[in-house]
C-alpha positions as CSV (number, residue, x, y, z in Angstrom):
1,M,61.6,-23.1,39.1
2,T,61.0,-19.5,40.5
3,I,58.2,-17.7,39.5
4,E,58.4,-13.9,39.0
5,R,55.5,-11.7,38.5
6,P,56.4,-8.3,38.9
7,D,53.7,-5.5,39.7
8,P,53.5,-3.1,37.0
9,P,54.3,0.5,37.9
10,M,51.5,3.1,38.4
11,I,53.6,5.4,36.5
12,A,56.3,4.9,33.8
13,G,57.1,5.5,30.3
14,E,55.1,3.8,27.8
15,R,57.8,1.1,27.1
16,E,58.6,0.3,30.5
17,M,55.0,0.2,31.1
18,L,54.4,-2.3,28.1
19,R,57.3,-4.6,29.4
20,A,55.9,-4.7,32.9
21,F,52.6,-5.7,32.0
22,L,53.7,-8.3,29.7
23,D,55.8,-9.9,32.4
24,F,53.3,-9.6,34.9
25,H,50.9,-11.8,32.6
26,R,53.7,-14.4,31.8
27,G,54.0,-14.6,35.5
28,T,50.5,-15.2,35.9
29,I,50.4,-18.2,33.5
30,A,53.5,-19.7,35.2
31,M,51.8,-19.1,38.6
32,K,48.6,-20.9,37.3
33,C,50.7,-24.1,37.0
34,E,52.5,-23.9,40.1
35,G,52.4,-27.0,42.3
36,L,50.7,-29.2,39.9
37,T,51.8,-32.5,38.6
38,D,52.5,-33.2,34.8
39,E,49.3,-35.3,35.0
40,E,47.4,-32.3,36.5
41,L,49.1,-29.7,34.0
42,R,48.0,-32.2,31.2
43,R,44.3,-32.5,32.3
44,Q,42.0,-31.0,29.6
45,S,39.2,-28.8,30.3
46,M,36.4,-30.7,28.6
47,P,35.5,-32.7,25.5
48,P,36.2,-32.1,22.7
49,S,38.6,-29.3,23.6
50,T,42.3,-30.4,24.1
51,L,43.1,-27.2,26.2
52,S,45.0,-27.8,29.3
53,L,47.6,-25.7,31.3
54,L,50.4,-27.3,29.7
55,G,48.8,-26.6,26.3
56,L,48.5,-23.0,27.2
57,V,52.2,-22.9,27.9
58,R,53.0,-24.7,24.8
59,H,50.7,-22.2,22.9
60,M,52.4,-19.2,24.3
61,A,55.9,-20.4,23.3
62,E,54.4,-20.6,19.8
63,V,53.2,-17.3,20.0
64,E,56.2,-15.7,21.8
65,R,58.6,-17.4,18.9
66,A,56.1,-16.1,16.1
67,W,55.7,-12.6,17.1
68,F,59.1,-11.7,18.3
69,R,61.6,-14.0,16.6
70,R,59.6,-14.6,13.2
71,V,58.0,-11.3,12.8
72,I,60.1,-8.7,14.6
73,D,63.5,-10.3,14.2
74,G,63.0,-11.8,10.7
75,E,64.2,-15.1,11.8
76,D,63.4,-18.2,9.7
77,V,62.7,-20.6,12.3
78,P,59.6,-23.1,12.4
79,L,57.1,-23.1,15.1
80,V,58.1,-25.3,18.1
81,W,55.2,-27.8,17.9
82,S,53.7,-27.2,14.5
83,A,55.3,-27.8,11.2
84,G,52.1,-26.5,9.6
85,G,52.1,-23.3,11.6
86,D,48.8,-24.1,13.2
87,F,49.1,-22.7,16.8
88,Q,46.1,-24.6,17.9
89,V,48.4,-27.9,17.7
90,A,50.3,-26.8,20.8
91,Y,47.3,-27.2,22.9
92,D,47.2,-30.8,22.6
93,A,49.9,-31.5,25.6
94,S,48.9,-34.9,26.1
95,G,52.5,-36.3,25.4
96,S,54.3,-33.4,26.8
97,T,55.9,-32.7,30.3
98,R,56.2,-29.8,32.5
99,S,59.9,-29.5,32.0
100,E,59.7,-29.7,28.1
101,A,57.1,-27.3,27.8
102,F,58.2,-24.6,30.3
103,E,62.0,-25.0,29.0
104,A,60.5,-24.1,25.4
105,W,58.5,-21.4,26.7
106,Q,61.2,-19.9,28.8
107,A,63.7,-20.0,26.0
108,E,61.1,-18.1,23.8
109,V,60.4,-15.5,26.5
110,E,64.3,-14.7,27.0
111,H,64.3,-14.6,22.8
112,S,61.4,-12.2,23.2
113,R,62.9,-10.0,25.9
114,R,66.4,-9.7,24.1
115,I,64.7,-8.9,20.7
116,E,62.4,-6.1,22.4
117,A,65.3,-4.6,24.2
118,A,67.6,-4.4,21.2
119,A,65.0,-2.6,19.2
120,E,65.6,1.1,19.1
121,S,62.1,2.0,19.6
122,L,58.6,0.7,19.9
123,D,58.0,2.3,16.6
124,V,60.2,-0.2,14.8
125,V,58.0,-1.3,11.8
126,V,58.4,-4.6,10.0
127,H,56.4,-6.6,7.4
128,N,54.3,-9.4,8.8
129,P,53.9,-12.0,6.1
130,R,50.8,-13.7,7.8
131,W,48.7,-10.6,7.6
132,G,50.5,-9.0,4.7
133,E,50.9,-5.6,6.4
134,D,53.4,-3.7,8.4
135,V,53.2,-4.0,12.1
136,S,55.1,-2.1,14.8
137,L,56.7,-3.5,17.9
138,R,54.2,-1.4,20.0
139,L,51.5,-3.5,18.2
140,V,53.2,-6.8,19.0
141,M,53.7,-6.0,22.6
142,L,50.1,-4.8,23.1
143,H,49.0,-8.0,21.1
144,M,51.2,-10.2,23.5
145,I,49.7,-8.6,26.6
146,H,46.1,-9.4,25.2
147,E,46.9,-12.9,24.4
148,Y,48.5,-13.7,28.0
149,A,45.6,-11.9,29.4
150,R,42.9,-13.6,27.5
151,H,44.8,-17.0,28.0
152,S,44.9,-16.2,31.8
153,G,41.2,-16.2,32.1
154,H,41.5,-19.9,30.5
155,A,44.0,-20.9,33.0
156,D,41.9,-19.7,36.0
157,L,39.2,-22.0,34.9
158,L,41.4,-24.8,34.3
159,R,43.2,-24.5,37.7
160,E,40.0,-24.3,39.6
161,G,38.7,-27.4,38.0
162,I,42.0,-29.0,39.0
163,D,42.1,-28.5,42.6
164,G,39.8,-25.7,43.4
165,T,42.3,-22.9,43.6
166,V,41.1,-19.5,42.4
167,G,42.5,-16.1,42.4
168,V,46.3,-15.3,42.2
């Protein structure tokens, strides 16, 4: 798997900037997982948490699917790992593999990119049934950047606990 983590531009239009920062944070999660075995990727942080690097990848596949496919595109698709709609279920990756998790996540990222690129503007507004309110594509992209950035901090700690690797 080739990891791409583009450096966001210093000057760009809003949409280009949001795309670049989202892809930067997507790449960060992938880089935190680079070079680890399935067993290491499944290693949980600390009891009672089921959080692991592989669990973060699975969780982000669910988040990508929910926000871009279900909310922005209005697709009636279930979550990947949770029939009940509980995003936390994905964190438990005890029976998962790198290939399973990364294939699902990468597929969802590609769907998200296509949906965002097809939208005429960041001002596209759709109804979010979960909140019962309207949301814009701009809000979704900002939320996704926030979600990835927050989980990158978790990934930093998880990776350091596995093999001492810090930074990136």
